[in-house]
C-alpha positions in Angstrom: -42.8 52.0 3.9 -44.6 48.6 4.0 -44.0 45.1 2.7 -46.2 42.0 2.5 -44.5 38.8 3.7 -45.6 35.3 4.5 -44.4 34.0 7.9 -45.4 30.4 9.0 -48.1 30.4 6.4 -49.6 33.7 7.5 -49.5 36.8 5.3 -48.3 39.9 7.3 -47.7 43.5 6.5 -44.3 44.6 8.0 -42.3 47.8 8.1 -39.7 48.2 5.4 -37.0 50.6 6.7 -35.7 51.5 3.2 -37.1 54.4 1.1 -35.1 53.3 -2.0 -36.2 51.4 -5.1 -34.9 48.1 -3.6 -33.7 47.0 -7.1 -33.0 43.2 -7.0 -34.0 42.9 -3.4 -37.8 42.8 -3.4 -38.6 40.0 -5.9 -41.6 37.9 -5.0 -40.8 34.7 -3.0 -37.5 36.1 -1.8 -36.3 34.7 1.5 -36.2 37.5 4.1 -35.4 38.0 7.8 -37.6 40.0 10.2 -37.2 41.4 13.7 -40.0 42.1 16.1 -41.1 45.7 16.7 -43.0 47.6 19.4 -45.1 49.5 16.9 -48.5 48.7 15.4 -46.7 46.6 12.8 -45.4 43.3 14.2 -42.1 43.0 12.4 -39.4 45.0 10.6 -37.7 43.7 7.5 -33.9 43.5 8.1 -32.3 41.1 5.6 -33.0 39.5 2.3 -31.2 36.6 0.6 -29.8 36.8 -2.9 -27.8 34.3 -4.9 -24.5 35.4 -3.4 -25.6 35.7 0.2 -27.4 38.1 2.6 -28.1 41.8 2.1 -29.0 44.2 4.8 -31.8 46.6 3.7 -32.2 48.7 6.9 -31.1 52.2 6.2 -31.1 53.1 9.9 -28.1 50.8 10.6 -25.2 52.3 8.6 -24.7 55.3 10.9 -24.3 53.0 13.9 -22.1 50.6 12.0 -19.8 53.4 10.8 -19.6 54.8 14.4 -18.5 51.4 15.7 -16.0 50.9 12.8 -14.5 54.3 13.5 -14.2 53.5 17.2 -12.4 50.1 16.6 -10.1 51.5 13.9 -11.6 49.7 10.9 -12.2 52.9 9.0 -8.6 54.1 9.2 -9.4 57.4 7.4 -11.4 58.6 10.3 -9.4 57.6 13.3 -7.6 59.9 15.7 -10.4 62.2 16.7 -11.2 62.7 20.3 -14.9 63.4 20.0 -17.7 62.0 17.9 -21.1 63.5 17.7 -24.2 62.3 15.8 -26.9 64.3 14.0 -25.4 67.7 14.5 -27.2 70.6 12.8 -25.2 72.4 10.1 -25.8 74.2 6.8 -29.4 75.0 5.9 -32.0 72.6 7.3 -29.4 69.8 7.4 -27.9 67.5 10.0 -24.5 65.9 9.6 -24.5 62.2 10.3 -21.2 62.3 12.3 -19.1 65.2 13.4 -15.5 64.3 14.4 -13.5 66.9 16.4 -10.1 67.1 18.0 -8.1 70.0 19.3 -5.6 71.4 16.8 -7.1 69.8 13.7 -10.1 70.8 11.4 -13.4 69.1 12.2 -14.5 66.3 10.0 -18.1 66.3 8.6 -19.0 62.8 7.8 -22.1 61.8 5.7 -23.0 58.1 5.6 -25.0 56.5 2.8 -26.4 53.0 2.7 -25.6 51.0 -0.4 -27.4 47.8 -1.3 -27.6 47.9 -5.1 -25.3 45.6 -7.0 -24.9 45.5 -10.8 -22.2 43.3 -12.1 -19.3 43.3 -9.6 -20.0 46.9 -8.5 -21.8 48.2 -5.5 -23.7 51.2 -6.8 -25.4 54.3 -5.3 -28.1 55.6 -5.5 -30.8 53.1 -6.6 -33.2 55.9 -7.4 -33.3 59.7 -7.7 -32.2 61.4 -4.4 -32.3 65.2 -4.5 -31.6 65.1 -0.7 -28.4 63.2 -1.3 -27.3 65.7 -3.9 -28.0 68.5 -1.4 -25.8 66.8 1.1 -22.9 66.8 -1.3 -23.3 70.5 -1.8 -23.4 71.0 2.0 -20.2 69.0 2.4 -18.4 71.0 -0.4 -19.4 74.2 1.5 -17.7 72.9 4.7 -14.5 72.2 2.7 -14.6 75.9 1.5 -14.7 76.9 5.2 -11.5 75.0 5.9 -13.1 71.9 7.3 -12.8 68.3 6.3 -15.7 66.6 4.6 -16.1 62.8 4.0 -18.7 60.7 2.2 -18.8 57.2 3.6 -20.7 54.7 1.4 -21.5 51.6 3.5 -22.3 48.5 1.5 -24.6 46.1 3.4 -23.4 43.1 1.5 -20.1 41.2 1.0 -20.3 40.3 -2.7 -19.0 43.5 -4.4 -15.5 44.2 -5.7 -15.7 48.0 -5.9 -18.0 51.0 -5.7 -19.4 53.1 -8.5 -22.1 55.7 -9.1 -25.3 54.7 -10.7 -25.2 57.6 -13.1 -28.0 56.3 -15.3 -30.4 56.1 -12.3 -29.6 59.6 -11.0 -27.5 61.8 -13.3 -28.1 64.7 -11.0 -26.5 63.0 -8.1 -23.5 62.0 -10.3 -23.0 65.6 -11.3 -23.2 66.8 -7.6 -20.7 64.1 -6.7 -18.2 65.3 -9.3 -18.6 68.9 -8.1 -18.1 67.8 -4.5 -15.0 65.8 -5.3 -13.5 68.7 -7.3 -14.2 70.9 -4.2 -12.2 68.5 -2.0 -14.9 66.3 -0.5 -13.4 62.8 0.2 -15.2 59.6 -0.7 -14.6 56.2 0.8 -16.5 52.9 0.7 -16.6 49.9 3.0 -18.1 46.5 2.7 -19.7 44.5 5.5 -20.1 40.9 6.6 -23.8 40.3 6.8 -25.0 37.5 9.1 -28.4 36.7 10.7 -26.8 37.5 14.1 -25.2 40.8 13.1 -23.5 43.0 10.5 -19.8 44.0 10.7 -17.8 46.5 8.7 -14.9 44.6 7.1 -12.9 46.0 4.3 -12.5 49.1 2.1 -13.7 48.9 -1.5 -12.1 51.0 -4.3 -14.2 53.9 -5.5 -14.4 53.9 -9.3 -15.5 57.5 -10.0 -15.4 57.3 -13.8 -17.1 53.9 -14.1 
């Protein structure tokens, strides 16, 4: 995924680490922040400025941010496990983002989704159709049926939202899969972040409005 930016008067093509629609974040003349890369493209797009502050657009970061937030106790729902593994194979052609295990308790299968879309006061997901995301919800529901714990973590890479809601109009299929997964016992939590030019930190839990 590519983006054309102007840096010091020079037009460059840079890597855009976000496969979504980028609604509200890719307007012409937006102020953006880049980081150098070691690839054939000189920079990677990391942040963009909106009226209310900075937004992180890199979908590779949430897994690492959630891992750190579990370790430091910020995500209280996922503390108390002795072992954390990343990218563990499970289900059919799937990898779980994080697998938490501890003797004497069911393992927790944790799927992390990046959220950057804001409409009104709500952080919303997804910003375009994601059949892969719907499949992940079905995979998590299957783990609950096996007696395991399954948790969806929606990580909002911005600080200007009051709650989380599904973008049902953008992907009705995902909304249906979410409802089925929740009915099956899949948990859903959402956390906001403090986005700065020198780092991103998970900060606070946002309410999940399932019927919004």
